[in-house]
C-alpha positions in Angstrom: 4.3 85.2 18.4 6.9 83.0 20.2 7.3 79.3 19.5 7.7 76.9 22.4 9.5 73.7 21.7 6.6 71.5 22.8 3.8 73.4 21.1 1.5 71.2 19.0 1.4 73.5 16.0 3.6 76.2 14.4 3.0 79.8 15.3 1.2 80.6 12.1 -1.6 78.1 13.0 -2.3 80.0 16.2 -2.0 83.4 14.4 -4.7 82.3 12.0 -7.0 81.2 14.8 -6.5 84.4 16.7 -7.1 86.5 13.6 -10.4 84.7 12.9 -11.5 85.3 16.5 -10.7 89.0 16.3 -12.6 89.2 13.0 -15.7 87.8 14.8 -15.1 90.2 17.7 -15.2 93.1 15.2 -18.4 91.8 13.6 -20.1 91.7 17.1 -18.6 95.0 18.2 -16.8 93.4 21.1 -13.8 95.2 22.6 -12.5 92.2 24.4 -13.5 88.6 25.0 -12.9 86.4 28.1 -12.4 82.8 26.9 -12.8 80.2 29.7 -13.7 77.0 28.0 -10.8 74.5 28.3 -11.1 73.3 24.7 -11.1 76.9 23.4 -8.1 77.8 25.5 -6.3 74.8 24.0 -7.3 75.7 20.5 -6.2 79.3 20.8 -2.9 78.9 22.7 -2.1 75.2 23.2 -2.7 75.7 27.0 -3.8 72.6 28.8 -3.9 71.3 32.4 -6.0 68.8 34.4 -6.5 71.7 36.9 -9.3 73.4 34.9 -11.8 73.1 37.8 -10.1 76.3 39.0 -11.1 79.4 37.1 -8.9 80.2 34.1 -9.4 82.6 31.2 -7.7 84.1 28.3 -8.4 87.9 27.9 -8.2 88.7 24.2 -8.5 92.5 23.4 -9.3 93.5 19.8 -5.9 95.1 19.4 -3.5 94.5 22.4 -1.7 91.3 23.5 -3.8 88.6 25.2 -3.3 87.8 28.9 -4.0 84.6 30.7 -5.6 84.6 34.2 -4.9 81.4 36.0 -4.4 79.8 39.4 -0.7 80.4 40.3 0.1 76.7 40.2 -1.1 76.6 36.5 1.0 79.6 35.4 3.8 77.2 34.4 1.5 75.7 31.8 1.3 79.1 30.2 5.0 79.7 30.3 6.1 76.3 29.0 3.3 75.3 26.7 1.9 78.4 25.0 2.9 81.4 23.0 1.2 83.8 25.5 3.6 86.3 27.0 1.4 88.0 29.7 0.0 86.2 32.7 -2.0 87.3 35.7 -1.8 84.5 38.3 -3.8 84.3 41.5 -3.1 82.3 44.7 -5.3 79.5 46.0 -6.4 82.0 48.7 -7.2 84.6 46.1 -10.4 85.7 44.3 -10.4 84.6 40.7 -13.1 87.0 39.5 -11.5 90.0 41.3 -8.2 89.1 39.6 -10.0 88.9 36.2 -11.6 92.3 36.7 -8.3 93.8 37.8 -6.5 92.4 34.7 -9.2 94.0 32.5 -9.0 97.3 34.3 -5.2 97.3 34.2 -5.4 97.2 30.4 -7.9 100.1 30.2 -10.8 97.8 29.6 -12.9 98.8 32.6 -15.6 100.3 30.5 -15.2 97.9 27.5 -17.9 95.8 25.8 -16.8 92.4 27.1 -17.8 89.1 25.6 -17.8 86.0 27.8 -18.7 82.3 27.3 -22.0 81.9 29.2 -22.2 78.2 28.4 -18.7 77.3 29.6 -18.7 74.3 31.9 -16.1 75.8 34.2 -17.4 79.4 34.6 -20.3 78.7 37.1 -23.3 81.0 37.6 -22.1 82.5 40.9 -18.9 83.7 39.2 -20.7 85.0 36.2 -23.0 86.9 38.5 -20.0 88.7 40.1 -18.7 89.6 36.6 -22.1 91.0 35.7 -22.0 93.1 38.9 -18.7 94.6 37.6 -19.6 95.2 34.0 -23.4 95.4 33.9 -24.8 96.1 30.4 -21.2 96.0 29.0 -21.2 92.2 29.4 -22.3 90.2 26.4 -22.6 86.4 25.8 -20.2 85.4 23.0 -20.6 81.6 23.4 -19.6 80.0 20.1 -17.3 82.7 18.9 -14.3 80.3 19.0 -16.2 77.2 18.1 -17.1 78.5 14.7 -13.5 78.1 13.8 -13.1 74.7 15.6 -15.7 73.1 13.4 -13.4 73.0 10.3 -10.1 71.4 11.1 -7.0 72.5 9.3 -4.7 70.0 7.6 -2.4 70.3 10.6 -5.2 69.4 13.0 -6.3 66.4 10.8 -2.7 65.1 10.9 -2.9 65.2 14.7 -6.3 63.4 14.7 -4.7 60.7 12.5 -2.3 60.1 15.4 -5.2 59.9 17.8 -6.8 57.3 15.4 -3.7 55.2 15.5 -3.9 55.0 19.3 -7.6 54.2 19.1 -7.2 51.5 16.6 -4.3 49.9 18.6 -6.5 50.0 21.7 -9.5 48.5 19.9 -7.3 45.7 18.4 -6.0 44.8 21.8 -9.5 44.9 23.3 -10.9 42.6 20.7 -8.0 40.1 21.3 -8.6 40.3 25.1 -12.4 39.9 25.0 -12.6 36.1 25.3 -14.6 33.9 27.7 -13.0 33.8 31.1 -11.6 37.3 30.9 -13.1 40.1 32.9 -14.2 43.4 31.5 -11.4 44.9 33.6 -8.9 42.7 31.7 -10.3 44.1 28.4 -10.1 47.7 29.6 -6.5 47.2 30.8 -5.5 45.8 27.4 -7.2 48.7 25.5 -5.6 51.3 27.7 -2.1 49.8 27.6 -2.2 49.5 23.8 -3.5 53.0 23.3 -0.8 54.6 25.4 2.0 52.4 24.0 0.9 53.5 20.5 1.5 57.1 21.4 -1.9 58.0 22.8 -2.5 60.3 25.8 -5.3 60.1 28.4 -8.6 60.5 26.6 -11.4 62.7 27.8 -13.4 59.5 28.6 -11.8 56.1 29.2 -13.0 53.2 27.1 -16.5 51.9 27.3 -16.4 48.1 27.9 -19.7 46.1 28.5 -20.5 42.5 28.0 -23.7 40.5 27.9 -26.8 42.1 29.4 -24.7 45.1 30.7 -24.5 46.4 27.1 -28.0 47.7 27.4 -27.0 50.2 30.1 -26.3 53.6 28.6 -22.7 54.8 29.0 -21.8 51.9 31.4 -18.3 50.6 31.3 -16.2 47.9 32.9 -17.2 46.7 36.4 -15.4 43.4 36.7 -17.9 41.1 35.1 -16.5 37.9 33.7 -17.2 37.3 30.0 -19.0 34.1 29.4 -19.3 31.9 26.3 -22.3 33.1 24.3 -21.8 36.7 25.4 -21.2 39.6 23.1 -18.9 42.5 24.1 -19.5 46.1 23.1 -16.5 48.5 22.9 -16.4 52.2 22.3 -13.0 53.9 22.3 -11.5 57.3 21.6 -7.8 57.7 21.1 -6.3 61.0 22.1 -3.2 62.9 21.0 -2.6 66.5 22.1 -6.3 66.6 23.3 -7.5 65.8 19.8 -9.7 62.6 19.6 -10.8 60.0 17.1 -13.4 57.4 18.1 -14.9 54.1 17.0 -17.2 51.3 18.2 -16.8 47.6 17.6 -18.5 44.4 18.7 -17.2 41.0 19.7 -19.3 37.8 19.8 -17.9 34.9 21.7 -19.9 32.0 20.2 -20.3 32.7 16.5 -22.8 35.0 14.7 -26.4 34.2 15.2 -28.7 35.2 12.3 -29.9 38.3 14.2 -26.3 39.4 15.1 -25.2 38.9 11.4 -28.2 41.0 10.3 -27.2 43.7 12.8 -23.6 43.6 11.6 -24.6 44.0 7.9 -27.1 46.8 8.8 -24.5 49.0 10.5 -22.0 48.3 7.7 -24.6 49.3 5.1 -25.3 52.5 7.0 -21.6 53.4 7.0 -21.0 52.4 3.4 -24.0 54.4 2.2 -23.0 57.4 4.1 -19.3 57.3 3.0 -20.4 57.0 -0.6 -22.6 60.1 -0.4 -21.3 62.3 2.4 -19.5 65.5 1.2 -19.5 69.3 1.1 -22.9 70.9 0.8 -24.9 68.0 2.3 -26.8 69.1 5.3 -26.5 67.7 8.8 -30.1 66.6 8.6 -29.4 64.6 5.4 -26.6 62.8 7.1 -28.9 61.9 10.0 -31.6 60.7 7.6 -29.2 58.4 5.7 -28.0 56.7 8.9 -31.4 56.6 10.6 -33.3 55.3 7.6 -30.9 52.3 7.3 -30.9 51.5 11.0 -34.7 51.9 11.3 -35.3 49.3 8.6 -33.6 46.6 10.6 -35.3 43.3 11.2 -33.9 42.4 14.6 -36.0 44.8 16.8 -33.2 47.3 17.4 -33.3 51.1 17.5 -31.0 54.1 17.0 -31.9 55.8 20.3 -29.5 58.8 19.9 -28.3 61.3 17.4 -26.5 59.8 14.4 -23.2 61.3 15.3 -21.3 64.4 16.4 -18.4 66.7 15.7 -15.2 65.5 17.2 -11.8 67.1 17.9 -10.4 68.8 21.0 -11.8 67.5 24.2 -11.3 67.5 28.0 -13.3 65.4 30.5 -16.2 64.9 31.0 -16.8 64.2 27.2 -14.7 63.4 24.2 -17.1 64.9 21.6 -17.9 68.3 20.2 -21.6 67.6 20.0 -22.4 70.8 21.8 -21.0 72.6 18.8 -22.7 70.4 16.1 -24.5 67.1 16.3 -25.9 65.0 13.5 -29.6 65.4 14.1 -32.8 65.8 12.1 -33.9 69.2 11.1 -30.5 70.9 11.1 -29.8 72.6 7.7 -26.1 73.3 8.5 -24.1 72.4 5.4 -21.0 70.2 5.7 -17.7 71.8 4.8 -14.3 70.5 4.1 -12.3 69.9 7.3 -15.3 69.0 9.4 -14.8 65.8 11.4 -17.5 63.6 12.8 -17.9 60.4 14.8 -20.8 58.7 13.0 -22.6 56.2 15.2 -25.1 53.9 13.5 -25.2 51.7 16.6 -28.2 49.4 17.5 -29.9 49.3 20.9 -32.0 46.3 21.7 -31.0 43.5 19.2 -33.2 40.5 20.2 -34.5 42.8 22.9 -31.4 42.5 25.1 -28.2 43.4 23.2 -26.5 46.6 22.2 -24.0 46.4 19.4 -22.0 49.1 17.6 -19.9 49.7 14.6 -18.8 53.4 14.0 -16.4 55.5 12.2 -14.6 58.9 12.5 -14.9 60.7 9.1 -13.2 63.8 7.7 -15.2 65.8 5.1 -12.9 66.4 2.1 -13.2 68.7 -0.9 -15.1 66.0 -2.9 -16.4 63.5 -0.3 -15.3 62.1 3.0 -12.5 59.9 4.3 -12.3 57.5 7.3 -9.5 57.8 9.8 -9.5 54.0 10.4 -8.6 50.8 8.6 -9.9 48.2 11.1 -12.4 45.6 9.9 -16.0 46.5 10.7 -17.2 42.9 11.0 -18.1 41.6 14.4 -15.0 39.9 15.9 -15.2 36.2 16.8 -12.5 34.9 19.2 -10.5 32.2 17.5 -11.8 33.3 14.1 -10.0 34.9 11.2 -7.6 37.8 12.0 -9.7 40.9 12.6 -8.7 43.7 10.2 -5.8 44.4 8.0 -4.1 47.2 10.0 -0.4 47.2 9.2 2.2 48.7 11.4 0.3 51.1 13.7 3.3 52.8 15.0 4.5 53.5 11.4 1.2 55.1 10.7 1.7 57.5 13.6 5.0 58.8 12.3 
């Protein structure tokens, strides 16, 4: 396996991933798989592009060399970013599925048992129908065959996620400093983005969520130019990104001191995270994690609710989402056991404090051999402009090195 100068990991990391994939192919009696999910392509080869709305796929035979089918313009990403030697590009005027079928047939796989990712965002139904026409009963859904490996991050992957966490923490610190009365949500978003990128971060799968005052009650809203007023609170949720790996956190700013209800919300979320961090580790089920977080938040005395899952797997991501929740989410009733190397964004956030405020404090946790570890050092207290310095983060850039 060749090594490109700009590849994220050494060749042995990709060799391990490819071997694990082929082991699962053998278990499922698949001769070849067609991998089209952008995150899975990145995981297996280091391939990335913003042009993934055009069809792209890695053909992985059980024995022979893989081949990448891409739009011709994207072939340079295969050549310069990945270890893949064989490419099958098609022009903008070409037929992507016809080229995929041709690439399979050229390698003697015309009558093969072919696995494909039926749940891939960028392999639409009309294209899948055409592939079905070509392969009939020989086409098998293999969704999840790569994701099984992605759930458990290697030490090398966790090191990359730590660099993403540095970018996220730098952005959050800048956002907290910028979120003062008279500033606009746009000002806060600009400060966050600038700090993240200056700290070595790359464009995240989703830009930061910035809402103030009553706008915090709108799900997945972000900055829209509103001016922050005295007495407002500001809700921030940020994911830093490095080499497509993400680490995320939520924080809350109050501009006029902590009211009793906001102090209660702050302590409730901190209790949920502290309780979880003291108990979370290998062997605990996903459902148990959800129960710990949900029990603490549900017992709040300020009228708030946890209206979503308690968290989700996080790692490689492309737009439109920074999470791996489609692989594993922290929800009730899921008996999946935690394993070392799993990484989660845990979100004991509170919707509806006093009936009109959303607040959040969250963490990205790595499951270790004997417990769990946070990727962040930033204070979890609500920030108050003009108050004591928020957090004890030392030299962020040094942490990235």
